[in-house]
N, C-alpha and C positions, 0 to 999 in steps of 0.2 A: 464554417471556415471556407475561404475562397479556394477554388480548386488548384490554382498554381502553387500556393503554399502547402496545401495538403499533399500534392504530388512530390514536392521537394522533401517533405518530412518522411513520407512513405519510402522514398529512395534511401534515406538515411536509416530508416527502421530496419531495412534488410541487413544492416551491418550490426544490429544491436547485440546479438549473442555470439559474435565471432570471438572464440576463445583467444586467438592470437592478438586481439585488440585490448584485452583486459590490462589495466595498468593506469598509472596516473600521469605519465610523462606527457602524453598528448593533451590532456586537459590542462595541465599546468602551463604548457607552452602556449596554448590557445588563450588562456586567461591572462597570461603575461602580455600577450600581444594586444589584448583588449583593455589593458591598463589596470589589471588586478582588481576587478570589481568585487571579488570575494572578501577583500580586506576593508570594504566600506561599511559593513554591517556586522553586528554580533550575531552569533548563531547557536542553535541547539540542534545536535546531530543525532538522529534516531535510527537505529538498526533493529533487526529482529525478524523472526520468521512470520509471526502473526501479531496483530495488534498495533503495528507501526502507525497506520493511517489514523486510527481512532485516537491514539495518544497524541499524534501531531495536531489533530483537529482540536482536541481539548486544550492543549498547551497554547496553540496560536490564538484561539478565541479568548482565553483568559488574559493573555498579554495584550490583545487588542482592547479588551474591556478596561485594562489598566492604563490605557492611554498611549501605548507604543504604536508606532507605525510598523506593521508586521509584514513579513513575507512568509509564504507557505509554498514549499516545493515538494511535490508528491508524484508518485507514479503507481500504476499506469493511469492514463485518463480513461474515462468511460465512453464519452462521445466526441469530445473536442479537445485537441491538444492543449488549448489555452487553459484548461482546467488544472494543468500541472503547475502553473506559475501564477500565484495570486499575491496581490499586495492589499493589505487590509480587506481581504475577502474578495477583491475584484480581480478577474483573470486578466492575462496579458492582452494588450491591444493587438489586433490582427495586422494593421499597417506597420506597427512598430516591429512585430516579429518578422515580417517580410523584409523590412529594411535591415534589421539586425542579421538575418540570414545572408543577405547580400554582403554585408560587411564581413561576416565570418568567412564566406566563400571567397572573398577577395584577398584574404590573408594567406601567406605561405603556410602559417601554422594551422589554417583551417582546412587544408587539403587532407582527404582520406580520414576524416574524423568520423567516429561512430555516432549513432543516434543519441546515446546517453551522453557522450562528450559534448555534442552540440547542444543538447537540451540543457545540460548543466550550465554551460556557458551562457545560453540565452536566459536562464533563470537568474543567475547571479548578476548578469549585466542589467536585466530589468530591475532587480532589487536595488542595484546601485543608482540607476537613473531615476527611479521613483522614490528614492530617499528612505529606504527601509532601515529601521533601527535594529530590530530583532527579527531574525529569520529562523523558522522551524523547517529543517531540511530532512526529508526522509531518504534513507539509503535505497538505491534502486535494486541492487543485487549484492548480497554478501556484506561487504564493508571495507575490508583491507584494500581491495583493488577497485572498489566502486569509484566512479568519477567524482562523486560528491566528497570523497575523502581528502580533498585538497583544503578543506576548511580547517581553521584553528578555532574550534568552538568554545563556548563558555561551559557547556554541559554536554556530555555524551550519554546515550541511552541505549540499552538493549532490552527489548520487550519480552522476547521468548526465543527459545531454540527448538527447532523441529527439523525433521528430514525433508528438505525441499531444495530444489536445484542441485541435487547431489552430483550431477555430471560436471558441475563447475566448482561447487563448494566442498565436496567431499562426502563420503558415504557413512560417516559416523557423527553422532551429536557433538562429540569433542572436536572433530575437525571443523564442523560448521561453526561451533562456538569460537574457535580460533580465528576464523575468517571474519566473523561479525565483530569480534573484539579488536579487529584491526583498526577500528575508528578511535580507540582509546588514545588519548594524548597525554604527555607528561604534565602532571599537576592539575589536569582538568578532571573535575568530579565525574564519576561514572555512576549512573543510576540504573540498577539492573533488577528485573523481576524474575530472573532465571533461578529456579530452585533445584532442578535435577542435579544430582551429585556430580556426575562427570563434567557436564558443561559448566556448572558453577565453579568447579575447581580450576578449569581452564581460564575462565574469566577472572577469577581471583588472582591467579598467577600472573596474567598479563597486566592487570591493573597494578599489582605490586611492582612488576618490572618497570612500568612506566611512571611509578610514583603518583598514580591517579587515585585519589580518595574514592573508595567504593561505598556506595549507598545502596544497600540491599532493600528490596521491597517484597513483601509477602502479602498474600491475599488477606484482607481484613475479615474479621468475623461478620457473619450476616446480621443485618438489622431487619426487624419486622417490616415487611412491605418494601424492603430495599431492592436494588438491582441484583441480577443474577451474578454468580461468582466472577465470570470473565469480565463483565462490565465493572464490577466493584474493583477488580484488580487494575483495569485500565485507568479508572479514575484515581485510584490510590497512587499508581505509578505517575500519572500526569501531575498530581499534587506534589509528589516528591521532586519531580523535575522543576516545577515552578518555585519551590522553596529554594532549591540550589541556584536557580537563575536569579531569584530575588537577592540572594547573598552576593551575587555578582552584578547587581545594579539594575536588574529588570524591574519594571513597574508592576509589582504584584501586591495585592491586598486580599484579605478574605472576601471582601465584597466583590472585587473584580473576578476572583476565581469562581465564586458562586454564580455570578451573572454569566461568566464565560462558559462554565460547564452546562448551564441551563440552555444556552443558545447554540452551543456547538452542534454542528451537523456534519455527518460524514456519509455522503451519498453512496448508494449501492450496497449498503450493509443492512440487511433485513428490512426492506421497504416493500410497501404495497404498491402495485401498479396503479397509477392515478386514473387510468381509463377502464380497468377491469378489476373489480374488487376481489375476484377469486384467483388472482395471480399475484404471487409474491416473488421477490428475488433477493439473493444475497451473494456477495462476491467471494465466499469461502472457496479457496482454490487448492487446498491440500488437506490431509487427514486431520491435522490439528485444528484448522479453521472449520472443517465440517463438524468436528466434535464440539467446538465452541458454539457453533450455530445451533446444534441439537440441544445443547444445555441451556441456551439463553432465549430461544425464540418464543417458547411458551405456546406453541401451536402444534396441531396435527394436520397433516395434509393427505389428500386422497392420491396424489400423484407427485412424483419427483421428476423434474426435467433436468437432465444432467449433461453438461458439456465440460470436458477436462482437457488439459494439455497432455501431450505424449509422455512427459516426464513425471506425471503424477500417478499416485497409487489409487486407481479407480476402485479397486476392491476394498481398500481400507476406508475410503470415503463413503461407499455404500454401507459398509458395516456401521460407520459412525452415524449415518442419517436414518438408519432403519427405525430407530425409536420414534421419529416424528413422521414417518411414512409407514404406518403399521400394516397397510395392505400390500406393501412391497411391489408397487407398480412404478415403472420408470419409463420415461421417453428419453432415449439416447439421441443426442444431437451433437453439433459442433459449431464453434464460432468460425469466422472467416480467417482467423489467425493461422499462419502456416504451421504452427506447432500443435494444432488441435488434433486430438486423438480421433481416429475413425469411429463414428457412432456404432458401426457394426461390432467393433471390438468392445466398446462399452456395454452393448447389449449382451454380448457373449459372456463377459465377466459377470454381469448382473444375473443372467439366467443360471450361471454356475453357482450363484449364492442363493438361488431360490426366488429371485425376483421375476415378475412378469414384465417383459420388456417389449417396447415398440421403438421404431427408429424414425427419425425425421431428419431431412437433409440440412436444415438450417434452423436458426433460433426462432424466427417468427412463426414458422409452421409448427415447430415443436411446442411453442407456447399455446398455439391454437389447439393442437392435438391433446396436450396435457390438460387444458381447461375442459375440453369436451369429455375426456376420459374421467376426470375427477368428478364430474356431474354435481357440481356445487360444493364439493368437499374442500376445494382449494388446491391449487398446484403451486409448487415451489421450484423455481429455476435457480440452480447454483452450480458450482464447480469451476467457474471461470469469470473473472471480471470482464474479459472481452465479451463473453456471452451476455452478461448483464448490460453492458454498454449497447450491444446490438438490440436487446429488448427495449431499452430506453429509447433508442433512436426510432424504433417502430411504434411503440405504444405510449411514449411520453415518460416524463420523470427525469430527464437529463439535468445535471447539476446547474447549468446555466452560468451567467456572468458573475453573479454574486453568491458567496457562500457564507 
């Protein structure tokens, strides 16, 4: 991406997590000034603590295989901002983004907008101008006050509920469930894979209050040679979403779903580095994601390379990952993100849990250190999508223009 556009986006990114900016008024005003592009396409709106990206990728690819012109709006990006905004798999055009940012900054309604507000406006405007018919839109943070919640979707989705972003969403599963269920709309079907009693009761209550038909999804029984439980659940959830979308006019068929699921790709989730066969990475960034990674990866590693944000529970993540790093060796590091936890603190936590810990100042050096320490047993980088993106930028494997 050209440096001038990158600098402008980074300036906005500094406002991303400002609590006083949460809300929908600014996004609505900006979209109104842009001609209400969010009304030009039909949408599926996906919230949840873990699993959102995978479900979005599966649903979008199946809709694309069915013949729809699709939009996919996700966050965060791994290497290039354009990954967040895709039409029929192709990311947003750089020159178009530059011109659209000029347009937004020239509007009174574009002043003092946050990164997510501008990103949402850019995504929806691009979808409108590129003729998207069905958009799959991932919630950025929470749901109720997320800037994407200006949509009137055909289907809403909640993938899971876990303790994450507690400083903004609340400190209990029930509070977080209420925030994520803020995407529920009157009369719009809600597909939910939440099974824990407390959060499920909150979601059921809010769906009933909104008159939203609730479609519960549970993990299907295992099949011989089939995918691991988390993967099965994501596929089952995506299938239920597609069925509801089909009832509302989406072009879905069993054949399109089969092709779409076979071709769907979600970068940064348990991938092998293309240039170093002894390095793997996964974007699990909270204890639930770490537990899912441990349950599904099917590998054992000699060394863990861990970078986490300050608001994450490093201790719980280490506990979850111990089963796939039996020698309990970790290289603590950090991404360049301002919210990254000091590697010294990660190492301190790890040693308190009986791990042997080393420290590296950045992701590339941590990967080199981890690979050397693993001595052929394989090293796994996880804990932060930002860290995975930095590893991709150094060693290869970035998502690229087409998905």
